[in-house]
Each structure stands twice: as structure tokens, then as C-alpha cells.
N, C-alpha and C positions, 0 to 999 in steps of 0.2 A: 643473547647471553647478557646477564647483568654485569655492570662494572664492579669488579671486586677491588681493584686498586687504582687510585688516581694520584699522579704526581703533578704538582703545580709549581712551576717556577723555582725548582729546587736548586740551591747553591750550597756547595760544600767546600770548605777551605782547610788548609793545613798551615799551622804556624811553624816556620823553619827559620834557622839562623839568617838565611838570605832574605827573608821576607815572607809575605803571605802567598801561599801557592793555591791558586783557584782550580781545584781538581774537577769540580762539577759546576757548570755555569748555566743557570737559567734553563734547566731541563724540565720538560713537561711531556707526559704521555699517560695513556690509560691502558689497563689490563683487565680483560673480561674473564669470567670464570670459565675454566676449561680451555683457555687460549695459550698458545706457545708464542712468546715474543722473544726474538733473538736480538742481542746486542753485539754488533761487530765493530772492529776498528783496531788500530795498532795499539801495542802496549803503551800504557801511560795516558790513554785518551779518557780514562775515567769510568770504564765499564764496571770493574770490580768495586770501586769506591761507591758508585751509585747503588749497587746492590747492598753493600754493607751499611750505607746510610739509611736505607729503607728499614733494615733490621736493627738499626742503632747499635752496630758492632764496630764503630769507628774507634781508633785509638784516642788517647787524651789530647794529642796534638791537633786533632781534627775537630771541626765543629760545623753544624748546619747553620749557615749564615741567615738563610731565609727560605721561604717556600713551605709547601704543605704536602703531607703524606697522608692521604685519605684512604682508609680501609672500610668498606661498606658504609661510606659517608662520614666516618669518624676520623678526625685529624689526629694522628698520633705523633706528629713532629715534635711536640713538646712533652711527651710522656717521659716519666722517670724510669730508671733501670728496673725497679721492682715491678712496675706495670708492664714493661716490655718482656720480662722473663715469663710472664703468663702467656704471651703470644708466641714466643719462639718455640718451635717444635710442633705446636698445635695449629696456629694460623699460618706460619711460614717457617720453612727450614732451608738449610743451605748445604750444597755439596761444594767443597772447596777444591781448588786446582791441584794442590799437592797433598796426596793422601798420607804421606809420611809425616807431615807436620800436623795432620788432623788426628791420626791414630796414636794411641798410647803404646809405646814399644814394650812396656812391662806387663801388659794385659793381653790375654788371648782375644781373638776376634769375637768369639762367642760372648765373652764377658762384657766386651765393649758394646755390642748390640743389645745385650740384656740390660745393661745400665741405661741405655736410651729408652728401652721399653718401660722400665720401672720408673723413670722420671715422670712419665705421663700416666702410668697406671701402677702406683706404688703398692696397691693391695693385691696385685695379681699373684697367684700361687706359683711355686717353683716349677711345676710341670708345665703349667700354661705358659710361663715365660720361656721355657726351653722350646716348646712347640712353636711359639711366635718367632723365636730366633731362627729356628730351622726354616720356617715359612719365609721369612725375609731373605735369608741367604739363598734359598732356591728361587725366590722371586727375581733376584738380581743376577741369577745365572751362575752361582757358585756351586759346582757339582761336588758330590761327596760331602755334603754340608755337615753331616753328623760327625765325620772324621775331622774335617777342617775347622770346625768351631773351636777346637782345642789348640789350634796352632796360633803362633804369634805373627805380627805384621811382617817381620823379617823373613818368615817362611813363605810369604806370598810374593808373586810378581807384581809389577806396577799396576797392571790391569786388574788383578784380583784385589789389590788394596783399594782401588777406586770403586769397585763393586761393593766392597765392605762398607766404605764411607756412604755410598748411596743407600745401603740397607739401614744404616744408622739414621740417615736423614728421613727415611720413610717410616720410622718406628712410630711416630705420633700421628700418622695420616694427615699431613699438613695440607692446607687449601692452596698455598702458594709455595712452589719449589724454586729456589734460586740455584741454578746449576752453573758454577763458575769453571769453565773449561773442563767439563766432566769427562771428555773423551780424549784429552791430550795424550795420555800415556797408553792408549789402546790401539791395537791393530784394527784393520778395516772390518774383519768379521765380528770381533767382539764389540767394536764401535757400533756396528749396525744393530747388534743385539741390544746394547744399552739404549740407543736412540729409539728403537722399536719399543723397548720397555717404557721409556719416558712417554711415548705416544700412547701405549696401552693404559698406563696409569692415568694419563690425562683423560682418556675416553671413559674408563671405568669409574673413576672417582671424581671426575670433573676438576682435577687439580690444574690450576693455572701454573705455567712455567715461564720463568725468565731465564733464557739460555745465553750465557756469555761464551763466545767462541771466536777464534780467528780462522776456523776452517769453513770456508764458504760452501763446501760440499755437505758438511754436517748440517749447516743452517738450512740449506735447501731441502734436506730430507725431512725435517721435522717442523720448521717454523711456519706459523700462520702469518705473522707479520715480522718485519725486520726493521730495526733502528740502527743506522750507521752513526757512530760517534767519532768525533775528531776534536782534539784539544778541549775536552770537557763538555762539548755541546753535541746535541743530536743535529746532524747536518742533513739527514734524509731519513724519512720514515714512511713505510707503506706496507702493503701486503707483499708476501714473498714473490709472487708473480710480477708485481710492479717493480720491485727493486732489481730482480734478476733480468727481466725482459725489457724494462724501460727505465734504467737508472738515469737520473738527471744531474747528480752532483759530480763534478770532476774527480773528487776523491773516491767515490764509488766506482767510477770508470777505472781508476788506477788499481784499486783492489781487485776488480774483476780481471783486468788485463795481466795481473801478476800470476794468474793461475797457470801451472805447468801444462795442463791439458790444452791450453790455447797457444802453446809455443812449440808444438810438435814440428820437427823439421827445421827449427831455428837454432842458431848457435848459442843463444842465451835467453834467459827469462827477462821479461820486462820488470823494471823496478821503479818505484816512485822516487823521483829525485829529492835530495835533501833529507832533513830530519824534522820530526814534529817540534813545534816551538816550545819555549819555556813558558810554563803557566804561572811563574812567579810575577813576571811583568808581561802579560799578554800583549801582543802587538796590536796596533790600531787597525781597525778594519777587519777583513776576513782572515782568520788564522791560517787558512790554507793558501793564501794568495802567493806566497813566495815559492810554493811547490806546484802551483797551478799553471800549466802552459797556456791556458785560456783566460788568465786573469785580466780583468778590465781595470781601468784607472780607479774606479770607485771602490774596487776591492781593497785598495791600500788606504782608503780614507774612512769607509763606513762599513759596519758589519751588516751583512744581508739578513733580512727577515726570512721566515719560513714561507716560501711561496707555495700556493696550493696548485697541485697538478691535477688531482682528482679528489673525490670525496674522502679517500683514504690515503692519498699520496701527497707528501709535502717534501720540499727540498730547500735548503738555505743557500742559494747561489744567485748572484746578480745576473747570471746568464738566462734566468727565467723572467727577468724584468722585460716588460713590453718594449722598452727603449733599447735593450741589448741586441747586438747583432746575432742573427740566428746561426748556430753552429750545429752542423750535422756531423755526428760522431760515428764513424764506422772503423772497424779494424782495417789497418793498412793491408794486411794479408790474412786471409782466412787460415785457420789452423789446418794443417794437412796431416793425415795419419802416416807420417814418415818417421824414420829412425836415423840415427847418426850413420853417416856413410863411413865404412871402415875400409881404408885403402889397403889394397893387396900388398902385403909385405911379409918378410920372413917372420915366423913366429918368434916372439920375444922369449928370453929365458924365463924359467919358472923361478919366481922370487920366493913364494911361500907355498909349501906343500904340506897339507894337513892329511894325515893318514890314520884312519880308524880311531879317531878321537872319541874317548868315552870319559864322562865325568859323573860321579855319583856323590850325592849329598845325603848324609845320614840325618833323619828326622828324630828318631828315638833309637833306643838300643836294638829294636827289632825291625824297624822300618827305615827305608831309604828311598830317595828319589833319584832316578837315572835321568839327570838333566840333559845330558848329551849322550847319544847312543850310536857309536860306530859311524862317525861323520868323516867324510873324506872329500876334499876339493883342492884345487890348485889356483893360484893367482899369478899371472905373468907380469913382468915388469911393465909399468906404464898403463896398467889396466885398472878400471874401476869395477870392482866386483860387489854387487849388491846382495845382502842377506836379509830376507824377509820372512815373516811368519808371525803367528799370534803371540801375545805376551805369555811368557812361561815356556816358549818352545825351545829355548836354549841358545838364542842368538848372542845375548850378552855374555853367557857362560863361555861360548866359543871364543869370543873376543878376549876375554880375560885369561883364558888358557893360552892363547897365542901370545899375550903380553906378559906371561909368567906371573900373573896375579893369583891364579889358581894353579895347583899342580894336578894334572889329569890323572884319572885312575888308570888309564891305559891309552896306548896309541903313540904316534909320533907327530911332532910339528917341526918341519925343516925350514929354516930361514937361511937362504943362500947356502944350503947344504949343511948348516949347523943344526943339530937336534937340540932345540931349546929345552926339551924335557929332560935331557941328560945333564945331571948336575956338573959333571966334570967338563963337558963341552961348554956349558953355560959359563962356568968360571973362567975357562980359557978365552972365550970370546965375549966376556961381560961388557966391555966398553962398546964394542960394535953393536951388540944387541940393545944396549941401553940408549945409544945415540941414534941409530938408524931406524928404530921403530918407535913411533910415538902414538899415544892414545888420546882421543878427544872424547870426553864424557858427555852424557846427555844433559846433565844439570850443571851448567857452567857456574851457577851461583854457589853450589856446594863444593865444586872442584877448584875454586880460586880461594886463596887465603884472604879472608876479609880484613886482616890487619896489615896486609902488604899493599904498597902502591903498585900500579900497573907496571911501571918500569922495573920494579924488583921481581914481580911475578914472571915477566917475560925473560929476564936475565937469569932467573934461578937455575934452569937446567945447565947453563954454561958454568955456573959456579959449582954445582954439584959434581959435574963430570970433569972439572978442572980443564975446560976447553977455552982456548984463547979466542975472543971474538974477532971475526974477520974485518970488522969495520972500526978498529981502534979501541973503543971502550965498550963496556956493557951498555952504557946509556945510549951511545950511538947505534949499537946493534938493536936495542929495544925500539928506538925511534924508527929505524929502517923497517923492522918487521911490522910495526904498528901501521906505518904508511902503506905497507904491502897489502895489509888486510882491509884498507880503506878507512883508517882513523888517523887524525892528525896528531901532532906532538903534544897538543894541549891535554890529551888523555893520560900522558905519562905520570902526572902527579896526582891522578885521581885514584880513589879506592873502588873496589868492585861494587860497593853499595851505591855509588854515585852513577852507575852505568845502567842502561836499559838491558833487557835480555839479549837483544841482538848484538849490542856492543860488548857485553861480557863474553858471548860466544866467539866474537872476533878476537878478543884478548886470549882466550883459550887456544884458538887456532894459531895465533902469533907465537904463543909459548911453545906449541908443538913444532912450529916451523923453524924456530931459532937454531935447532940442531941440524937443520937441513936433512931430514930423514928421507929414507927411500920408501918406507911403508907407513901410511897413516891409517890407523884404525879409528873410524868415526862411529861411535855408538850412539845412535839416535841424536845426532847433533842439531837437528832442526825441529824436534818434536814439540817444543814449548814456544816456538817463535811464531810471530804473525806471518801472514802470507807474503807480505812485501819484504820482510826481513829474511824469510826463508829463501826467497828468490835471490837476494843478495849473497847469502851464504853458498847456495848451490852454484851460482855463477862463479864465485871464488874458487870452489872445488874444481869446477870445469876448467878454469884458467890455470890452476896449479897443475892439473894433469896434462893439458895440451901444451903449455909453454915450458914446463919444467920436468915433465915425465914422471911426476909423483905417482905412486901406486896406492890405491885406496881399497880398504874393506869398508864398505858403506852399509851400516845397519840401520834399517828404517822400517816403519810401518806405513809410511805414506807412499803407496805404490805409484802415484802419479809422478812424484819426484824421482823415484827409482827408475821409472820408464824414461824420464827425460835425461838423467845423468849417467846411468850405468851402461857398461858394455855387456856384462853377463850378470845373471841373477841366479841365486840359489834359494830354494824355498824350504824352510824348516817346519816340521810339524811333530810335536810331542818328542822332541829331542833328536829326531832323525832328519836327514837331508833327503827330501822326497823327490825333488826335481831340480835340475841345473840346466841352463841353456842361455843362449844369447837373448838380449832383450826382445829383439824382433820375433824370434821363435817362440819364446815363452809367453809373451803377451798376445801373440796372434794365434798360436796353436798350443795351448796348455794341455798337458797329458794327464797329470795326476788330478783326481777329483778335488783334493783340497786346494790346489792351485786354481782350478776353475771356480771354486767357491770364493777364494780371495778376490779374483778379478771381477766377479759378478757383484761383490759387495762394495766396490769402489764408489763412494758417494759422488754423484755428478753435481756440479754447481748450477743446475737448472731444475727448478721445482717440478717434480714428477717426470723428469726426462731421463732417458738412457744416455750412456756415455757418447754414443754416436751423434747426439743432437748438438754437442759442443761445437762441431764444425760449422754450424749455421748461425752461431751467436754473433750478433752485432748490436751496437748501441747507437741510438740517435739522441 
């Protein structure tokens, strides 16, 4: 395969009030035609900035300090905007992480895809454009395309919106596709379809793909090569088999070890200690040294070069130097296919009882969608109940009905015997229902007020409900809750825009905990987080349940996390609850065909391996 893209010593910086932020530092790699290269690493490590720099989509505050971006041997690093506009869409295209900020809410999906088609083929006739739009929608797995092309983005679920964005990106038949977290909002079955689609496009059209992802299972499914980024640099690069079966950098070890599938039978998930360093004033030596349990003295003094492990495998760690002590790295304990032991005790009282819940959303005067259809389940006090299913199956609608955001078409929702759907009962028990039930949204960025400081965000529920803080003042209460979720008091004076995704999610959890609720409804709380940050949040949920008896409704599409965290699981499909059971029963002996399909679609973080092969993983 010919080299389509070559990056040489690329450096990208942002000008900030605090100084120059070095987002991408001396990055070099090659991409061949028809190849899938995956970029993995924690948020803030420079993955998305690197992709945007190649396409010259950086904001004004950013600049390419040095380096070369060679496409078919031509260096485009110095090209102007007018020249780059000729390349975008035809040479390369991009699928962004958040489809809601990509799609225009005032235009139908069909019109937006048609717009992308006409940009590249302005003389195409109206009927040909319509046929091409339907072809693209069907290509990315949007069924009933002729009907849905007239709908707006708000009519689509998160997964459907992501597929629409992918259709727009493919409108110009690009040679290079940048996919920035394209499966973040998707459940495992749709995720598998999208990944297989990317593979099919790569094979049929020879499209090269740079896939940005924090999901190591996703990467293992599609990637030919993997580049691990940390603090703006590529710290390890090699084929997928080399990175997964023989990782050499301690940071890669930490990412692998954070996977929930490798912690079966354990009380908590492994987390990488500490936080990524500031890139405004990068530390001397290896940026990972302060988080590396195997750090050598030289790591604090000198930055390691990329040591060659094989012809295709390189890693930037002093542990590969001939003078370094040899460290054989194995898991202390192999993952065992065990589940949480439930002590025999008297059944707890039913805290939440959902009976024959139905919710209908009108689309037009004549058509409507039955989003939730006759759903019934119970959650007992102190239990973590998982709700899984594909995007659009009705999980979030159930959560919003429980929290009185939506008014159900029919059915009952009893919380501590109070029917929250009955207006008179709700008014009578309003304070109880507003304080003892709390909701954690999927997108912490949009659920936090960007104009408020963290201390005010956490204390806001106390002020709204006129509740006196237990620890003296609202500031002291906010500081206590912040420490409880693993952040120190220095974050009290910060705004949400100054926090990482994991830190924002912790603030959202602290805001929910300040009222000391009995029921926490967590709607996809870890979907957009890195694998290491996911482990921290899941460990926090597990701690809250074990130590304080909190009850959770945990909505997720990551079945590995559900398997690790939950006591019981309900599976939703097209608005119906098709199967409910304990984690052990459901994962070991699924009964419904859709549940079997869900479990078979779980991406294993081993290239070409089944789930069972995880138990034999070890690293040297």
C-alpha cells in the first residue's frame, strides 16, 4: 500500500491567557491507503487537535508551530484556507464526536445530506440528489430512509444522529476519513454495525481512516495499527496485535488494566493514579513519570526517544534502554469469570415500582412514535439496576418519565408508594420527590451552567429547595461533596470550561449528592469518558452503593461496565422491556434473541479474539 499521508515532527500550540499550551508535540507517523490507524489516550492528550490540524480546522488561537503534513508527497502545512477548501470533503472528511453540534437543528436530515452532496457535485439533478441521499442513509444503517429524510435532528436518537453525520462525511467519497469518537453514543449492536461499515468502506473504496477512540474494544475490532498518545506525544505505536499482545509503555499497561473485563470478581476497577500534566509548562523529562510506578531517575531529567521494538513497533520509555533494569509485567491476578457475591439477607423494600409505563411522542398530525411500550420493573432499596439496549430503545425516556421530565401517556410510577404521575400526589409530596431523587445526565458539559463556578453549581439544589446545609455553609457543603467525589477544594473557584470531561462528570455527581438522595438515576454517565476515567466513576458509584446504601438506575450501552457494576439488568428493545434478570443469569444464560445479539456484539479488547480470551491476557 502506498503512503497517502505522512506527518513529520508536527507541533501545534494554543495561545492562552496563562501562556502557550503545547497541544501536539513533535508527532510523526505515516498512513497508507486503505489502512485504519487508531489514536487512543485520555482526554486532553491531543488526539482531536492532531486530526483538526491535518485538516487545518484549528481555531484562531491555535497555530502549527512547525512540522510537515504531506499528502501524496505534497506538503500542505503552509496552504491557505481557499486551497484547503478544495481538499476538504474530497481528499479528507471528518466525523465529529458530538453530532448535535455538527447538525443544523433547523434543517431536515435529508436536506443536510443533500447539501453535502451538492457541494461536491453542484450540477447534479434533483432526482439524482434525492437518490444519492437515500443511498447514503441506507449505507449508514438508517432504516425507513424515505420517511426519515424529512425529519429533524431532534427527532433522532443519539445513535441515529451519529449515523446521519457519517452519511454527510461520506457524501464526497473522501480518500481519508477522520472519525473522532464516532461510536461514543452508540450501543454495542449499532456500534458493531458502524465499525463493520467503516471496514467495508475501507475495503471497497480503499479509504484510509484515522479513528480517534477511548474504547479499546472498538479499536481492537477495526484498527490495523494503533498509536497511543499522552501529553501531546505519541508514546507507543505499532500494529494492533503488537499493542494489545505486547505493549511496552507503562501508560499503555495502565489503559489495558483499566478495562472492566479484566476485573471480574474484584471489588474495584484499576485506575491510573494522578492526572495528566499541564501542557502550558510541560514538565522536564518524561511527562508520564509522576504517574509511572516503574519510573527511573532519568525519567525526571530527560525525555525518552522512541525505542524500536520491531520493524513496526516503537515505544518512548526508558525501560527499553539497554541499561534499564528488566521489568517483567504480568497481572497480579488473572481475571476470573466471577460475579459479585450477594449475601443472603432479607429482601429490601421496593423503592421504585414502574407499572405498565407507556410514552408516545407525536411526529406529525397523523403519525406518532411509541417510545416506551408497557414497561414494568421494580428497584429495591440499595440495588443497582442496569438498563441496556440500543439507542432509541426508550431507556432515557423511561428515566425522564421517572424524574417527571416527561408526563407518561399511561401507566404508574410509584416512588416509596407515591404515584409520581398523579398531579395531586406529586404536589403533596413535591419536596420529598425533588430532594430524594436526583438525575445525572450523559453530557455533563451541557448539564452544567457554564457561567457558574463549581461551588455555586454544587450548592444550587440547596438554595432552590431552601434546605439548610448540614456542614455550616453552602461553601463548606460544596467543598465536602467535592472531596467526596475525588476533587480537591481548588476546583471550587473554577468554571466547567476549565475542567476535563471526567472532572465535569464528578461535579455533576457532587451536585446530585448534595441533597443526600435515596435514588440516583444515571443516564449514560460514562459514555463520553476515557477508559481510565470511566473506571474512576464506576468505582465511585460502587462505593456510594456499598458504603451508603444509595439506589441506582444505571443506564448504559457499555455492557462490560454493566456486568461489573450492576446487581440486576433489564434489556430494552424498541420500547419494550424484553428481559430482566440478575447479572449472573442474564450474562451467562440470556433467553431473548436480542439479548444474545447484544452480548455477542461486545467488542473484546484483543484483536480477533472472543471475550473468553481476555482471561489469558498478560503483559511483559
